[in-house]
N, C-alpha and C positions, 0 to 999 in steps of 0.2 A: 504493500500499500504506500502511496506517496505520502511524504511528510506534510504537505500542505494541502489538506483535503478541499480547500476552497479555491485553489489556484488552477491555472491552465492545465498544469501537469497531471491533474487528478482525473482526467478523462481515462476510463478503461476501455479495452477493446470490446467492441459490441458483441454480444453473445457469449463472451468468455465467462467461465465459470469463476466467481469471485466470492470467497468465503466471507461471511460476516465477521467482522473484527470488532470485538469489545473495545471501545475507546479507552477504557480504564485499564485493562489488563494487556491489551494488544494481543489478545489470543484469537485463534479462530473459535467463533461461537458455535459452529455447525459442525465442527469435528469432534469426535468422541475421543477425549483425552483422559487417558488413564492417570491415576495419582503416581506420584513419585515416592514408592514405598521401598522398603528394604526387605527383600525376601529372605534375607538370612536371619532377621529378627533381632530384637534388642539383646544386650549382653553378649553378643557373639563378636568375634574379631572380623574386621573387615581389612582388605588390602587395598591400597591406592598408591598412586604415583605422584611425585612432585618434580617437574622438570625445571632446569635452570636455563631455559631458552632453546630454541631451535637452530642448529648450525646451518649457516647459509653460504660460507665461503671458506677459503683456506689461506694459511700463511705459513712461510718457511722459516724455521729457526735453526741457528748453528748449535755447536756443542755448548750446552748451558743447562743448568738446573732451573727450571721455572717453578716458582712458589706463588700460588694465587689463593686468595681467601674469598669465597663467593658468598653473598648474603642470601639467607633462606628465611622464610616466614611460614612455617608449617600450619596448616589450618586445624590440626587435631593434636590431642595428647598421644604422642606415639609410644607404643609398648616396645616395639623394636623396629629398626631400619637397617637397610644395607644400600651401598652405593653401587651404581652401574655407570661405567664410563667407556664410551667408544669414540672412535675417531673417523666419523662419517659426516660428510657435508649432506645433511638430510634434505636441504632444498631440491638438490638434483640427484639424490640417492648415490653419492659417489664416495666410496671408501677412500681414505687417504693412505697412499702407501708411504713406506719408510716412517712408520709412525713412531711415537715416543713410548716410553716405558713409565708406568706408574711406580714411584718409589714407595709412596705411603699416602694415605688420606685420613683426615681427622673431621670430626664435628664438634662444635663448640657453641656455648652459650654466650651471647653478646653481653659485654659489661656496660651497663648504662649509668655507671656511677659518675657523679661530676668530675669532670677533667679527664675522663677516660677517652681514649682515641676512638675514632669512628669504627675501627675493626677490632677494638680491644676485647678480651675474652675474660670470663669468669672461670671457665673450665673448658678443657678440651679432652676428647676421647679419640683414640686411634681405631680405625676400622680394622677388624681382623682380616687376614688374608695375604699380607705381604705384598710383593711387587707383581707386575703383570704387564706384558707387551700389547701395544695397541696398533702393531703393524697391519696394513692392509685392511683397516676398518675393524680390527678385533675389538671385543668387549672385555673389559675387566669388571668383575663382580666381587665385591668385598664379602666378608662374613658378616653376620647379624651382629648388631650392637644395640643395646638397651639405653637410651639417652638417660642422662643423670639429672635432667630438669625437665620441667613441664613445657614441651614444645608448643602448645597452644597458647601459652601466655608470654613466653619470652622468645624474641628472635635469636638468630644464630648464625653460624658461618659453616660452610664446608671448605677446608682447606686442602689443597693438593699439592703434592710435590712430584713434578713431572720432569723426567730425563730427556733432553732433546739432544740428538746427534744428527745435525743435517735433517732435521725432522719436518715433516708436513703436519700442520695442526688444523683440524676443522675449528672454525670460530663462529660465534654468534654475536649480535649487538644488542641483545634484548635485556641483559642483566649485567650490572656493573660488578667487576671483581676489584678486589684490593691487592696490589701487587707490592712485593717488597723491593726496597731500593738501598738497603743498608746492611743489616746484620745477617740476612739469608737465613734465618731461623724460623722454620714453620712452626716451632712451639712458642713463638713470642706470644706472651699474654697481655702485653701492654698496648701494642698497636702503634706505637710512635714511628716505627720503621717502615709502615706501610703507606702506600699512595693510592688514591682512586685511580681507576682506569676503566675505559668503557667498554672493553671486550670481554667476553667470556670463552674461555678455550674449552674445547672438546665437548661431546655431547654427553652431558652428566645429568643423571636423575636419580632420585632417591625412591626406593621401593619401601613403603612402611605399612605397618599394621597399627590398628587402633580399635578400641572397644566400640562396636557399633552403637551409635546414640540416636538412630533413626532419622539422621538428616540425610539429604540427598547428596548422591555422588555424581558428579556431571563431568563428562569429557567435552572440552572445548577444543575445536578443530579449526585451523585456518591460517590467517596470514599475521602480518606485523601488528595489526590492531589487537589480535588476540594474544600476542607476546608483549604488548605494552610499549611498542617501539615509540622513541622519541628522537627526532632529528636535531640534535644539538649537543653540545659538550657538557659534560658533568659539571655542576656547580655554578653554571651561569644563571643570572636571574632571569625569569623568576623560578627557575627550576632547581633550586638549592637541594631539595630533598628527593629528587628523582632517583628511583631504584629501578627503572626498566620493568622487567619482568614482574617484579614485585608489586609494581603499580598497575598492572594490566586489568582490563575489566573482569576477566574471570577470577582473579584474585580478589578484586574489589568485591565481586558477587559473593565469594566465600566468606569474606569478613562481614559482609552485610546480613548474610543468612545463617551462618554457622555451618554451610555445607562444605563439601570437599571438591575443590576444582582440580582437574587433570588437564594440563596444557600440552597439545600436540600442534605445534605451530611454527611457521618459518617465514621470515621476512621476504617479501617479493614473490611469495608463492602465488601461483594461478591455478585454476582448477584443473589444468593439464598435468600439474605436478602431483596430483592425488589420483593418479591412475590406479586401478585395482591391484597392479603389480608392484607398486611403490613400497620401499622399505618402511615408509612412514606408518603403514598399517601394522607392521610387526614390531614397532619400536618398544613395546612393552612385553613381547613375547617370552623374555626370560624371567618374568615374575613367577614366584613360587605358586601363587594362585592366580588363575586367569583374571584379567581385568574385567569388572562386570558392572559398568556404570548403569545408573538408572535412566540417564538422560544424555544425549548428545546435542550440543549446540555447534551449529556450523556458520562460520562468517567467512565468505570467500566471494570472489567475483569482481572486487574493486580493482585488483591488478589486471585482471582481463580487460576491463574497460580502459583502464589507464594506458595500456599497451596496444590499444588498437582495435580490440574485439567489438563486434556489433553486440547490442543488447541481446539479440536472439542467440548469438553464439555464446555469450557469457551465461545466460540462463540454462542453455543446453548443457554447459559445462557443470554448472551447480547441480543440475539434475543427475548427472553421471556420478558426482561425488556423493549425493544423497543415496543413490542406488547402492554405491559401495559400502556406505555406512550401514544401511539395512542389512546388507550381506554379512558385515562383520559384527554387528551388534543388533541382532534380531530381536532381542528382548528390551531394548532401550527405546524411550520415547525420543523422537528427533525433532529439533527446533532449528529454523533458520533465522539467524540475526542478520537484519537487512544491511546492505552496503550503505554505509553512512555518507553523509554529504561531504563534499570537498570543503576543506576548512577555509579557502580563499581561491583567488583566480590563479594561484601558483599551482595549477594542476591541469592535465590533459583531460580530466574527467568532465564530462558535461552532465548538468543536472538532469536533463531530459532522458539521457542514456541510463542513468542511475535508476530513475524512477521507473522507467520501462523495464529494466531487468527485474527490479524489485517486485513489480506488479505481476510479471510473468511467473516468477518463483512463487508468489503468494496464491497462484491459481492451480499449483500442482496438487493440492487437496490431500485427501486422507491416505492415498497409497504411499506417499513419500514423506508427508510432514503431519507432525501432531500440534504444531504451533508456529508462530511467526512473530517476531519482536521488531518494533519500529521504534527508533530511538528519538521520539519527538522532543525530549527535553534538551537535546543537543542543538536544535535548529534555532536560527536567528529569524524571528518573525518579520523583521525588516527586510530580509533578503528576497522575499516574495518567491516568484518561480526559479529564481537562481539556487534557492535552497542552500545557503552556506550555513556553516555553524556559527554559534556565538563566539566572538572574538576571545573571550576570557577562557575558552576551552582550547584554543587553537595553538599548537606547537610552532617552533620557528620555521619548519618547512612548508607550512600551509596545508598539510595533508593530514598529520597525526595529531593527537590530542594530548594535552596535559594530563597529569593524574587526576585532577579534578574532573576533567572531561570523560576519562575512563570510569570514574565513579558514577557519573550520570548514566552512562551507557549501562553499568552494572545494575542500576536500580530498575531498569526495563526488563531484565531477565527474571521473570515471575513464573515459576513452574507450578502448575496446577496441582491440587490434590484431589483425591476421590471424594 
């Protein structure tokens, strides 16, 4: 559905099936939507995954030890966790040859006492399992570890010690890391020797278990918007507190609702990048228990339009991805989060194309979709048929949003109950 129902872009194709959308919930009123329930029951253990961004490019490093501390904000009180690290550029499904070795990895609780450094720790625990090679896209999986603090209350860090020898590293730009520049000590508990850096190396994610509290577990699939991407340097006004992936709209949704968000997303991704044979669909296949989300939220198609696809081509691509989601998660409810408006004129995206694609996807109906979300709170009413976003939510590149903008998007992800 278009964002401006009174504007000229609101005209729908004559004769097309258009579901009735509740203006409050932005859900299909005439689609039978089941509740987001936990079939495992209360007081049992659930398994989930927490990613640290999706790798979209690669870099080469000489002989050195790279130590990086990566911020995490887990949505649940974790009973045990283990780390998965691979060296694959997930955007193009390309394993990196001549990969590094993992020397060791740790998880720690952030020290928030006055005067503590931004990456200072109260405690740090080493993951069992020793070292492991990531050559040719290999995956290193640690042993299980029980966190010594309540992960649902305190934020923390994953610390990696990576050995590079003429190494190719997969990278993403959705979550900031803290890199050492002085004492080269991964067990540094103070943080004064660490500096902020905007890249996150390697495809790193946490497999964790928690006591089932009946809250929804949702898999979010898509592009840089799902990953919380912001085009701008860390620390520049007004983005002093930007933490990339941690500020994404799925994580904001988890904080707002108490649910568990699982993010499988990659910057610049188009619908064609999510072919049924893509490694993206097996990203979590090495979990001890199969991933079993109650719902899947898809946000994709924006980059197709940005890169020259027609609205019909983009919608057809969205349909193909929805069909693959149905095949992989037959028991999950599936929702489409509409392509949001361009934040400014600094984009190739035309408002009319975006509205046409969204309207087409909204007509797919019951076979593919259980609901559709329109981010009305993002729109600037003064933009009229151009349908730009409110300036206060716009990041420096004119395409992505600020953390506040992602929070507004998250408020529109409303999963129905029975």
